FIDORO-97492 format. One line per 2 residues: number of its first residue (from 1); their letters; for each residue x, y, z of N, C-alpha, C, CB. Coordinates in pm, whole numbers, always signed. Each point is the difference from the previous one (the first is absolute). Glycine has a CB too. Layout:
BEGIN
NUM = A = X,Y,Z,X,Y,Z,X,Y,Z,X,Y,Z; ...
//
This chain:
BEGIN
1 = MP = +9462,-6154,-10815,+80,+98,+74,+130,-66,+48,-212,+124,+75; +328,-59,-93,+124,-61,+42,-4,-40,+146,+120,+133,-172
3 = GT = -73,-257,+201,+7,-46,+135,-128,-61,+52,+167,+171,+33; -277,-165,-111,-126,-54,+46,-9,-148,-34,-108,+224,-27
5 = PV = +76,-311,+127,-8,-143,-28,-102,-29,-107,+68,-49,+233; -44,-52,-312,-90,-35,-108,-108,-92,+58,+185,+23,-176
7 = AR = -311,+3,+140,-109,-85,+44,+12,-136,-70,-149,+203,+39; +116,-310,+35,+11,-132,-59,-103,-18,-111,+87,-89,+218
9 = HP = -40,+36,-331,-90,-27,-112,-81,-125,+33,+160,+106,-168; -283,-116,+123,-79,-122,+23,+72,-122,-59,-213,+136,-4
11 = GQ = +228,-237,+84,+65,-121,-45,+152,+10,-10,-206,-47,-121; +265,+155,+173,+144,+17,-5,+70,-115,+73,-29,+251,-11
13 = PV = +114,-327,-56,+66,-113,+71,+97,+48,+104,-24,-138,-202; +25,+68,+313,+96,+31,+106,+89,-123,+11,-160,+157,+128
15 = GE = +276,-151,-190,+91,-115,+1,+134,+41,+57,-116,-99,-198; +217,+26,+157,+135,+19,+54,+64,+125,-59,+24,-249,+29
17 = IC = +30,+331,+58,+81,+115,-41,+147,-38,+22,-187,+170,+58; +262,-174,-165,+140,-42,+6,+93,+121,+4,-58,-211,-124
19 = GV = +152,+206,+215,+109,+98,-4,+103,-45,-105,-35,+61,+248; +90,+34,-318,+104,-30,-101,+122,+83,+35,-173,-52,-182
21 = LP = +285,-19,+198,+125,+66,+36,+104,-26,-107,-54,-24,+244; +67,+117,-342,+101,-18,-104,+141,+16,+62,-163,+88,-178
23 = AA = +241,-193,+175,+132,+0,+65,+106,-58,-92,-110,-22,+225; +94,+41,-357,+90,-62,-96,+98,+102,-60,-180,-168,-52
25 = GR = +184,+289,+110,+94,+100,-52,+144,-36,+33,-178,+173,+24; +272,-111,-94,+142,-32,+18,+73,+95,+95,-5,-94,-227
27 = AR = -64,+199,+272,+56,+92,+102,+137,+55,-40,-125,-128,+174; +140,+164,-303,+132,+48,-48,+38,+129,+70,-41,-106,-224
29 = RF = -55,+199,+244,+35,+129,+63,+34,-19,+147,-151,+119,-161; +96,-222,+225,+32,-24,+141,+139,-63,+14,-246,-31,+51
31 = GG = +285,-45,-154,+132,-61,+3,+8,-136,+68,+85,+227,-1; -200,-291,+17,+0,-133,+62,-144,-45,+26,+225,+46,+107
33 = PK = -241,-158,-40,-134,-57,+25,-76,+78,+108,+87,-225,-66; -144,+336,+28,-57,+93,+101,-114,-59,+80,+65,+184,-147
35 = LR = -144,-275,+86,-118,-48,+74,+39,-90,+115,-133,+15,-208; +257,-65,+213,+44,-79,+115,+84,+81,+98,-5,-201,-146
37 = VC = +27,+325,+117,+76,+87,+92,-77,+15,+131,+102,+126,-196; -31,-131,+306,-65,+16,+130,-38,+144,+23,+128,-193,+88
39 = YR = -254,+218,-62,-50,+134,+29,-87,-6,+125,+8,+63,-245; +35,+3,+351,-72,+1,+129,-24,-143,+49,-112,+218,-61
41 = GR = +218,-299,+47,-4,-133,+56,-64,-109,-84,-5,+114,+207; -40,-80,-328,-69,-99,-85,+50,+21,-143,-208,-6,+152
43 = PL = +196,-97,-236,+29,+22,-143,-93,+109,-54,+78,-241,-29; -25,+324,-58,-78,+112,-55,-135,-47,-53,+214,+117,-59
45 = VA = -214,-230,-11,-123,-48,-62,-106,-42,+104,+137,-75,-197; -95,+49,+319,-94,-40,+102,-100,+111,+32,+174,-154,+93
47 = WS = -128,+278,-104,-88,+117,+29,-106,+10,-107,+188,+123,+114; -153,-147,-240,-101,+4,-108,-97,-119,+14,+166,+117,-154
49 = MA = -115,-230,+193,-88,-115,+26,-100,+35,+109,+183,-159,-69; -135,+221,+174,-91,+36,+111,-108,+95,-46,+186,-31,+161
51 = AL = -153,+117,-255,-100,+93,-51,-114,-70,-71,+179,+169,-23; -153,-287,-30,-101,-75,-76,-76,-101,+87,+142,+27,-203
53 = EP = -123,-22,+332,-68,-95,+89,-153,+4,-13,+192,+24,+158; -255,+89,-186,-147,-3,-16,-48,-81,-120,-4,+222,+106
55 = CD = +90,-259,-197,-40,-82,-116,-17,-147,+46,+123,+158,-162; -200,-232,+86,-26,-141,+34,+124,-86,-19,-237,+30,-67
57 = RV = +318,+2,-30,+130,-64,-18,+88,+95,-80,-102,-234,+9; +232,+204,-9,+95,+86,-70,+82,-84,-98,+12,+158,+199
59 = LA = -5,-111,-322,+86,-60,-102,+119,+91,-21,-196,-115,-113; +315,+63,+132,+124,+76,-20,+67,-52,-127,+30,+42,+251
61 = VV = +7,+49,-341,+60,-38,-125,+151,+23,+6,-214,+55,-122; +293,-160,+99,+145,+7,+7,+61,-55,-128,-8,-23,+250
63 = RP = +135,+54,-277,+69,-58,-113,+23,-149,+27,+112,+223,-52; -109,-304,-53,+11,-146,+19,+129,-41,+76,-132,-30,-214
65 = ND = +239,+110,+202,+125,-40,+64,+22,+65,+135,+92,-31,-225; -192,+100,+279,+17,+69,+128,-55,-86,+114,-15,+223,-117
67 = AA = +84,-336,+141,-47,-94,+101,+7,+61,+142,+76,-189,-148; +21,+275,+175,+12,+58,+133,-119,+87,+35,+245,-7,-24
69 = LA = -286,+93,-73,-116,+85,+26,-128,-87,+8,+114,+196,-118; -125,-297,+34,-117,-88,+6,-13,-64,+137,+22,-43,-245
71 = RV = +88,+1,+305,-6,-61,+132,-49,+99,+104,+187,-154,-64; -136,+277,+57,-45,+105,+93,-151,+23,-13,+228,+111,-13
73 = LR = -276,-101,-109,-139,+30,-24,-90,-113,+45,+67,+143,-189; -26,-269,+163,-81,-113,+45,-7,-4,+153,+66,-129,-207
75 = AL = +46,+162,+271,+2,+3,+145,-94,+107,+55,+235,-82,-5; -256,+186,-73,-90,+108,+40,-146,-30,-34,+187,+160,-33
77 = GA = -211,-273,-34,-135,-41,-33,-49,+27,-138,-40,+35,+226; +128,+6,-315,-40,+30,-138,+0,-126,-86,+93,+231,+25
79 = QV = -180,-232,-124,+7,-99,-108,+96,+59,-105,-243,-92,+41; +345,+21,-73,+105,+52,-90,-31,-40,-143,+171,-13,+185
81 = VA = -167,+110,-275,-19,-23,-143,+127,+39,-72,-250,+42,+17; +309,-132,-94,+122,+34,-73,-34,+66,-133,+121,-190,+111
83 = CD = -43,+295,-144,-21,+69,-125,+132,+52,-48,-234,+61,+63; +270,-98,-186,+120,+56,-61,-36,+139,-47,+90,-229,-72
85 = SR = -86,+323,+168,-67,+130,-15,+58,+84,-114,-49,-6,+243; -42,+63,-320,+34,+104,-95,-52,+132,+51,-4,-164,-191
87 = GM = -20,+171,+322,-47,+124,+60,-120,-21,+89,+86,+121,-197; -133,-12,+256,-111,-4,+95,-125,-61,-63,+94,+202,+114
89 = GA = -123,-165,-239,-119,-53,-64,+2,-150,-10,-17,+210,-126; +130,-267,+88,+9,-145,-13,-20,-67,+137,+156,+26,-197
91 = SI = -105,+34,+302,-15,-57,+132,-146,-1,+46,+232,+77,+53; -300,+35,-77,-140,+7,+36,-81,-102,-78,+27,+244,+54
93 = AA = -2,-256,-183,-71,-96,-82,+21,-141,+50,+23,+151,-195; +98,-185,+237,+31,-136,+49,-81,-30,+127,+234,+15,-98
95 = AV = -242,+83,+188,-75,-20,+125,-147,-17,-27,+168,+135,+123; -224,-54,-215,-144,-8,-28,-32,-132,-69,-13,+251,-19
97 = RA = +100,-296,-70,-23,-131,-64,-2,-111,+103,+109,+83,-208; -27,-67,+312,+10,-106,+105,-117,+7,+99,+251,+7,-20
99 = SR = -339,+89,+6,-114,+18,+93,-127,+38,-76,+160,+70,+182; -182,-138,-292,-109,+40,-94,-135,+7,+65,+128,-104,-182
101 = GA = -155,+28,+286,-134,+0,+58,-22,+108,+100,-5,-236,-37; +101,+325,+57,-14,+102,+104,-106,+102,-35,+239,-31,+59
103 = AG = -295,+96,+44,-96,+108,-21,+71,+133,-21,-167,-123,+138; +297,+126,-103,+75,+126,-20,+143,-17,+45,-208,+133,+32
105 = WC = +289,-33,-65,+142,+0,+34,+41,+135,+58,+45,-167,-181; +39,+161,+282,+55,+120,+62,+149,-3,-21,-184,+12,+172
107 = IL = +234,+78,-254,+138,-7,-50,+88,+104,+72,-83,-80,-226; +191,+29,+287,+94,+87,+71,+144,-33,-39,-161,+19,+192
109 = PA = +236,+74,-247,+141,-28,-27,+71,-44,+124,-2,+166,-183; +92,-265,+171,+60,-63,+117,+100,+92,+73,-30,-220,-115
111 = DM = +66,+333,+54,+99,+90,+64,-65,+123,+62,+170,-79,-164; -293,+61,+219,-70,+111,+64,-33,-37,+144,-96,+73,-222
113 = PW = +197,-61,+312,-17,-50,+136,-78,+89,+95,+209,-114,-36; -251,+232,-11,-67,+95,+89,-151,+10,-20,+211,+124,+1
115 = VP = -269,-223,-65,-144,-5,-22,-63,-74,+118,+27,+4,-255; -114,+55,+332,-65,-72,+110,-114,-88,-49,+61,+186,+152
117 = AV = -85,-293,-80,-106,-95,-41,-136,+63,-3,+133,-183,+95; -156,+289,-15,-132,+62,+1,-33,+61,-135,+26,+46,+243
119 = VT = +74,-2,-318,-25,+49,-137,-50,-113,-89,+178,+176,+29; -113,-289,-21,-43,-118,-79,-143,-38,+40,+241,-85,-18
121 = SR = -272,+91,+147,-135,-34,+43,-103,+82,-71,+90,-63,+219; -63,+190,-240,-97,+87,-65,-9,-34,-149,+48,+183,+168
123 = IV = +62,-220,-231,-5,-42,-140,-82,-129,-15,+225,+109,-42; -199,-203,+128,-73,-128,-3,-147,+24,+21,+201,-122,+86
125 = AA = -237,+208,+11,-140,+30,+26,-68,+63,-122,+57,+30,+241; +15,+55,-313,-58,+64,-119,-24,-106,-108,+118,+218,+53
127 = LR = -26,-311,-69,-21,-108,-100,-117,-87,+39,+244,-1,-53; -254,-29,+180,-111,-85,+44,-133,+69,-16,+153,-110,+160
129 = AG = -151,+244,-155,-124,+77,-17,-36,+20,-148,+50,+115,+216; +35,-160,-307,-34,+8,-141,+82,+95,-85,-219,-58,+74
131 = AP = +323,+116,-17,+83,+94,-80,+74,-76,-108,+28,+153,+198; -30,-103,-323,+81,-61,-106,+149,+15,+25,-183,+46,-159
133 = VA = +221,+75,+205,+138,+28,+41,-2,+94,+122,+85,-32,-240; +17,+25,+322,+7,+84,+118,+147,+31,+29,-215,-99,+92
135 = AP = +240,+219,-42,+140,+38,+27,+4,+103,+111,+65,-48,-239; +44,+52,+320,+16,+105,+98,+62,+123,-63,+23,-171,+178
137 = FH = -65,+286,-127,+57,+128,-49,+48,+78,+120,-154,+4,-203; +279,+39,+195,+61,+86,+103,+26,+137,-60,+106,-200,+116
139 = KG = -175,+301,-65,+11,+137,-48,-22,+5,-153,+161,+54,+189; -257,-131,-234,-38,+2,-141,+84,-86,-90,-80,+223,+41
141 = VR = +178,-292,+12,+90,-87,-80,-37,-146,+26,+190,+171,+9; -208,-246,-118,-34,-141,+17,+118,-78,+54,-164,+17,-188
143 = GH = +133,-105,+283,+104,-84,+57,-32,-148,-18,+50,+180,+165; +4,-261,-74,-17,-147,-1,-42,-47,+140,+175,-25,-185
145 = PV = -239,-88,+193,-31,-98,-107,-123,+43,-83,+97,-183,+145; -106,+129,-264,-111,+27,-90,-83,-126,-13,+133,+175,-126
147 = GF = -265,-160,+133,-90,-115,-8,-70,-7,-135,-32,+12,+246; +23,-133,-299,-71,-25,-127,-98,-113,+25,+198,+77,-144
149 = SA = -321,-61,+97,-101,-105,+12,+20,-104,-111,-164,+163,+105; +89,-270,-92,+9,-107,-103,-42,+51,-139,-48,-171,+179
151 = RC = -27,+279,-182,-37,+60,-130,+124,+40,-79,-216,+84,+99; +326,-56,-31,+125,+41,-66,+93,-116,-27,-21,+218,+112
153 = GA = -23,-342,-81,+90,-114,-9,+62,-18,-139,-135,-107,+177; +53,+118,-282,+54,-18,-136,+103,+106,-34,-215,-104,-68
155 = EL = +193,+226,+114,+95,+107,-24,+129,-24,+76,-188,+159,-37; +177,-211,+158,+121,-23,+83,+87,-112,-59,-127,+76,+205
157 = VS = +66,-185,-252,+81,-109,-53,+63,+36,-134,-147,-163,+119; +101,+268,-183,+60,+42,-127,+117,+95,+18,-222,-30,-105
159 = LD = +253,+67,+233,+109,+94,+24,+135,-62,-32,-136,+111,+177; +228,-26,-213,+138,-44,-24,+88,+123,+13,-71,-191,-156
161 = GE = +202,+168,+160,+91,+115,+9,-5,+72,+133,-26,+25,-241; +64,+102,+239,+17,+78,+123,-120,+85,+38,+237,+2,-52
163 = TG = -342,+0,-28,-106,+99,+23,-90,-31,+117,+7,+45,-238; -14,-169,+283,-88,-34,+109,-146,+26,-36,+185,+52,+160
165 = GR = -263,-8,-62,-142,+17,-23,-44,+143,-30,-28,-191,+146; +121,+279,-178,-39,+142,-18,-100,+19,-112,+223,+66,+83
167 = AI = -205,-134,-195,-94,+16,-111,-139,-48,+39,+189,-27,-163; -195,-80,+242,-129,-50,+46,-67,+105,+91,+83,-239,-17
169 = LR = -7,+298,+105,-52,+105,+86,-54,+118,-80,+161,-72,+176; -89,+107,-281,-49,+111,-82,-131,-37,-67,+235,+75,-39
171 = RH = -248,-196,-10,-123,-42,-65,-120,-2,+95,+138,-133,-156; -110,+107,+284,-108,-10,+99,-2,+123,+94,+19,-253,-11
173 = AG = +43,+359,-31,+11,+116,+92,-133,+50,+48,+206,+62,-115; -307,-66,+29,-132,+50,+41,-71,-88,+103,-17,+101,-223
175 = EM = +64,-227,+237,-60,-93,+94,+83,-21,+125,-107,-109,-191; +224,+170,+195,+93,-26,+109,-51,+54,+131,+187,+5,-162
177 = VR = -178,-84,+268,-26,+48,+136,+133,+55,+52,-190,-170,+42; +190,+300,-15,+121,+69,+48,-11,+10,+152,+27,+133,-217
179 = IP = +71,-188,+286,-5,-4,+148,+105,+95,+56,-81,-241,-2; +37,+352,+63,+94,+97,+60,+78,-66,+116,-155,+192,-66
181 = IH = +286,-178,+62,+88,-61,+100,+97,+106,+50,-21,-230,-109; +40,+239,+239,+91,+98,+56,+136,-65,+37,-200,+131,+88
183 = VP = +240,-231,-165,+121,-74,+27,+92,+14,-124,-124,-165,+156; +235,+237,-147,+86,+19,-116,+67,-129,-47,+39,+230,+78
185 = GV = -38,-333,+5,+62,-126,-36,-65,-68,-123,+60,-25,+241; -183,+63,-272,-63,-59,-120,+63,+49,-128,-211,-16,+126
187 = LR = +300,+117,-118,+67,+53,-118,+150,-34,-1,-169,+185,-7; +221,-244,+113,+146,-19,+9,+44,-142,-26,+5,+184,+162
189 = DV = +97,-195,-248,+59,-132,-22,+151,+12,+30,-177,-64,-178; +245,-49,+164,+144,-5,+28,+73,-29,-131,-38,-80,+240
191 = DR = +112,+176,-289,+82,-20,-119,+149,-17,+32,-167,+132,-126; +209,-53,+228,+145,+0,+38,+10,-13,+150,+62,+145,-198
193 = PG = +54,-185,+249,+19,-17,+144,-33,+129,+80,+176,-171,-51; -147,+285,-10,-30,+126,+69,-148,+22,+25,+202,+93,-104
195 = DL = -287,-158,+28,-144,+15,+21,-41,-54,+136,-38,-18,-247; +105,-86,+293,-28,-58,+132,+48,+89,+111,+17,-225,-98
197 = RA = +96,+290,+78,+56,+86,+103,-75,+132,+10,+222,-105,-37; -289,+144,-72,-67,+129,-4,-131,+1,+74,+108,+39,-216
199 = V = -162,-153,+250,-132,-6,+66,+19,-24,+147,-108,-87,-207
//
């Protein structure tokens, strides 16, 4: 049933759940380094980092030449993974390769500052309870962050390009734990400066 926690499978491993923050985009539509823009007194990316606090650790993926963003992320407590990104899929694959022993991954695009940590807590709890995949849904629309168990590890490391994990979610749609969320921020990202002013 949608939104119903998954019962733990016998012998289900309970290991590290890693947050993954893909932050290697070029922000062309924003017109500059949006993740370092000050929003409500903090760098924009700090809000997405805060959303992943329920994870055991966070891996942030940046372009190899983006030393300024890497410094910000390390100061926020992230493990930085460099990736000459060919899109969201490549970034996710790089983070999963860097954390092969994890029990699961909770993936949140770095430009989604309105996701509260309580949403991530529910995704992490679903993974720990044995869900192969888990995602928040607001008014029937899937949002972020999205959780993948270690069962999806091989599929995640094979990602490339811009597609991210959508195809994996489609393959596991029948097993997905759907978590109803009354927070529209799980659907909102920042593409242009006006997106920050509109909220």
